[in-house]
C-alpha positions as CSV (number, residue, x, y, z in Angstrom):
1,M,-29.3,2.5,4.3
2,G,-25.7,2.7,5.4
3,R,-23.4,5.7,5.1
4,K,-21.5,5.8,1.8
5,V,-17.7,6.1,2.1
6,K,-15.7,7.6,-0.7
7,V,-12.2,6.2,-1.1
8,S,-9.4,8.7,-1.7
9,E,-5.7,9.3,-1.8
10,S,-6.0,11.0,1.6
11,G,-8.3,8.4,3.2
12,S,-7.5,5.8,5.8
13,S,-5.1,2.9,4.8
14,T,-5.5,-0.8,5.0
15,S,-2.2,-2.2,6.2
16,V,-0.8,-5.4,4.7
17,S,2.2,-7.2,6.2
18,C,4.8,-8.6,3.8
19,P,6.9,-11.1,5.7
20,E,10.0,-10.6,3.6
21,V,11.6,-7.4,2.6
22,A,11.6,-8.3,-1.1
23,L,7.8,-8.8,-0.9
24,V,7.2,-5.1,-0.5
25,E,8.8,-4.3,-3.9
26,E,7.1,-7.3,-5.4
27,A,3.7,-6.2,-4.1
28,V,4.2,-2.7,-5.4
29,A,5.2,-4.1,-8.9
30,A,2.1,-6.4,-8.9
31,G,-0.2,-3.5,-7.8
32,E,1.1,-1.2,-10.6
33,A,0.8,-4.0,-13.2
34,N,-2.9,-4.4,-12.2
35,G,-3.9,-0.7,-12.3
36,G,-2.6,0.6,-8.9
37,R,-0.6,3.7,-8.3
38,T,2.3,4.1,-5.9
39,L,2.0,7.1,-3.5
40,Q,5.1,6.4,-1.5
41,A,7.8,4.2,-3.0
42,P,9.3,1.4,-0.8
43,Q,11.6,2.9,1.8
44,D,13.4,1.9,4.9
45,T,11.6,3.0,8.1
46,P,14.1,2.1,10.9
47,P,13.8,0.3,13.2
48,Y,10.5,-1.1,11.7
49,G,11.6,-2.4,8.3
50,R,10.3,-1.2,4.9
51,R,7.1,0.5,3.9
52,A,5.3,1.6,0.7
53,V,1.9,3.2,0.2
54,M,-0.3,2.6,-2.9
55,L,-3.8,3.1,-4.3
56,D,-5.3,0.0,-5.7
57,S,-7.1,-0.1,-9.0
58,E,-10.4,1.0,-7.2
59,G,-8.8,3.9,-5.3
60,N,-8.3,2.2,-1.9
61,R,-5.2,3.3,0.0
62,I,-3.0,0.4,1.0
63,A,0.1,0.5,3.3
64,L,2.6,-2.4,2.7
65,H,4.9,-3.2,5.6
66,S,7.8,-5.7,6.1
67,P,9.8,-6.5,9.2
Protein backbone atom coordinates (compact mmCIF):
# COMPACT_ATOMS: atom_id res chain seq x y z
CA MET A 1 0.00 0.00 0.00
CA GLY A 2 1.15 3.52 -0.75
CA ARG A 3 1.96 6.16 1.79
CA LYS A 4 -1.03 8.27 2.83
CA VAL A 5 -0.56 12.01 2.47
CA LYS A 6 -2.64 14.38 4.56
CA VAL A 7 -3.47 17.65 2.85
CA SER A 8 -3.11 20.77 4.97
CA GLU A 9 -2.90 24.52 5.01
CA SER A 10 0.87 24.30 5.40
CA GLY A 11 1.38 21.56 2.81
CA SER A 12 2.77 21.88 -0.67
CA SER A 13 0.88 23.90 -3.29
CA THR A 14 -0.35 23.04 -6.73
CA SER A 15 0.30 26.05 -8.96
CA VAL A 16 -2.29 27.13 -11.51
CA SER A 17 -1.50 29.73 -14.16
CA CYS A 18 -4.23 32.28 -14.94
CA PRO A 19 -3.40 33.89 -18.31
CA GLU A 20 -5.14 37.18 -17.51
CA VAL A 21 -4.88 39.29 -14.36
CA ALA A 22 -8.66 39.35 -13.83
CA LEU A 23 -8.73 35.55 -13.84
CA VAL A 24 -6.94 35.36 -10.47
CA GLU A 25 -9.77 37.29 -8.83
CA GLU A 26 -12.37 35.25 -10.74
CA ALA A 27 -10.69 31.99 -9.72
CA VAL A 28 -10.67 33.04 -6.06
CA ALA A 29 -14.37 34.00 -6.22
CA ALA A 30 -15.24 30.67 -7.87
CA GLY A 31 -13.21 28.74 -5.32
CA GLU A 32 -14.91 30.46 -2.38
CA ALA A 33 -18.36 29.94 -3.96
CA ASN A 34 -17.61 26.21 -4.11
CA GLY A 35 -16.40 25.73 -0.54
CA GLY A 36 -12.78 26.89 -0.81
CA ARG A 37 -11.04 29.32 1.52
CA THR A 38 -8.61 32.11 0.67
CA LEU A 39 -5.29 31.98 2.56
CA GLN A 40 -3.64 34.90 0.74
CA ALA A 41 -5.84 37.37 -1.13
CA PRO A 42 -4.83 38.33 -4.69
CA GLN A 43 -1.84 40.66 -4.59
CA ASP A 44 0.77 42.09 -6.92
CA THR A 45 4.11 40.27 -6.90
CA PRO A 46 6.35 42.49 -9.06
CA PRO A 47 7.82 41.75 -11.51
CA TYR A 48 5.93 38.43 -11.75
CA GLY A 49 2.27 39.50 -11.91
CA ARG A 50 -0.47 38.62 -9.39
CA ARG A 51 -0.78 35.73 -6.97
CA ALA A 52 -3.33 34.27 -4.54
CA VAL A 53 -3.27 31.14 -2.37
CA MET A 54 -6.35 29.10 -1.50
CA LEU A 55 -7.49 25.84 0.03
CA ASP A 56 -9.98 24.02 -2.17
CA SER A 57 -13.08 22.35 -0.72
CA GLU A 58 -11.03 19.20 0.04
CA GLY A 59 -8.19 21.05 1.79
CA ASN A 60 -5.68 21.05 -1.08
CA ARG A 61 -3.48 24.14 -1.19
CA ILE A 62 -3.57 25.94 -4.56
CA ALA A 63 -1.43 28.90 -5.68
CA LEU A 64 -2.98 30.95 -8.50
CA HIS A 65 -0.64 33.01 -10.70
CA SER A 66 -1.05 35.49 -13.53
CA PRO A 67 1.56 37.19 -15.69
